[in-house]
C-alpha positions in Angstrom: -18.3 4.2 3.6 -15.0 4.0 2.6 -13.0 0.8 0.8 -12.0 -1.4 2.6 -11.8 -4.3 0.4 -8.2 -2.6 0.1 -6.8 -3.6 3.3 -4.9 -6.6 3.2 -3.5 -4.7 -0.5 0.0 -5.5 -2.1 2.0 -4.2 -4.2 5.3 -3.3 -5.0 6.6 -0.3 -5.0 8.1 1.7 -8.6 10.1 3.8 -7.4 11.6 5.4 -3.5 9.5 7.8 -3.3 7.4 8.1 -0.3 4.2 8.8 -2.0 2.7 7.9 -5.0 -0.6 6.4 -7.1 -1.9 2.9 -7.2 -4.8 1.3 -9.7 -7.0 -1.5 -8.2 -10.1 -2.4 -8.6 -10.0 0.3 -12.1 -9.9 3.1 -9.2 -6.6 5.1 -9.4 -5.5 5.6 -4.8 -2.9 8.2 -3.8 -0.8 6.0 -0.7 1.6 6.5 1.4 4.6 5.1 2.8 4.9 4.5 6.4 8.9 3.5 7.3 11.6 3.5 4.7 10.2 3.2 1.2 12.9 1.7 -1.4 12.5 0.0 -5.3 11.3 -2.9 -5.6 10.2 -2.6 -2.6 6.4 -5.4 -1.6 3.4 -3.2 0.6 0.4 -4.7 2.1 -2.5 -1.6 2.5 -2.7 -0.9 6.1 -5.6 1.3 6.5 -7.7 3.5 4.5 -8.2 7.3 4.8 -10.7 9.5 2.3 -7.6 11.2 1.0 -4.7 8.8 0.8 -3.6 4.6 1.1 -1.7 3.8 3.5 1.1 1.5 3.5 3.7 -0.6 4.7 6.7 -3.1 4.4 5.1 -6.2 3.7 6.0 -9.0 7.1 6.0 -12.1 6.0 4.4 -14.5 9.0 4.6 -19.2 8.4 1.7 -20.8 9.3 3.3 -24.0 11.6 
């Protein structure tokens, strides 16, 4: 039903606004940032709702 293939997609924020739009697979989506947004911040899609994508700052985790 909802586009779960977007979970885990990453992109950089173009500005420091808490909401915006992003295109994935040729479709324009609204997103909402959880936490403090800043321009250039690498974020990851963590949830998909009918109205918008929820994105949070990406945390780099090293696998050993």
